[in-house]
N, C-alpha and C positions, 0 to 999 in steps of 0.2 A: 178842395184837394187839387193840388198842383199836378198838371199832367206833363210828362215829357216824352220825348220819341228817343229810343235808344236802338242801335245796330248792334246786333248780337251775332256771334260765330255760330256756325251751323251746330257745333257740338255744344256750345251753351243752351241754344234752343233745345236741341235734344235732351238735355240735362233736365231743363226746366219742365219739358213737357212729361218726362219720365216721373219726376217728383210729384207733378199733378195727379197722373194716371195712377200713381201707388197711394194717392191720397194724403200725401204730406200737407198738400196745400189745396185749398177748394178751387182756385182757379190760377192761372197764369200771373194776373195782375196782383194777386195776394202773394204768390210765390216771389215775384220780383221785388215786392215792396219788403217783405219780411227779410230776404236775403240780403237786400241793399241796407237795411237798417241794422242787421247784425253785422255787417260788414264795416259799416261806418263806426259803431259801437266798439268793435276790435280794433279798428285803426286808430282811434283817438288815443292820444298820449296825454297823460297828465303833465302839465308844466311844474317844476319845483317852484316851490314859492319861496320868495327871498328870505334870507334869514332876518329874523327878528332881532331886536336890540338885545333882548335877554339871551338868545342863542348865541350871539357874537360875543357877549360879556362871559357866558359860560365857557366857551373856546378860550378865550384870553386867560381865564383864571385858571383853567387847566393847565395851559402852557406856562403860565407864570409860576405856579407851584411845582413844576418839574423841576428835578434837580440834577445836575450833573454828577454821576458816581465818582468822577475824578476829583471833584471839588469837596467831596466830604471829609470829615475829620478822620485821622489815622486811628484814633482811639475806639476802634470797633471791637477789640478783644481778639482779633485775628493774631497769630505770631508770625504769619508769613508776610514778607515785605519785599519789595522790588527796589 
């Protein structure tokens, strides 16, 4: 296990000591390791995967199939015209 030296504020040290005294963690080392691990897990963001060729084709197909309502035939059965 890798060991590192960390400087903490008095407030953070007090919080760690309080958590250990309340029985949340066995000792200070466990508290620091667990809290760092949780913080790192929460901080990690997932990178968006690039679109696959199939995804890109689906987008192209959807946009190709869209029709401009202004270009539709007049014979829709509506009596109103402009």
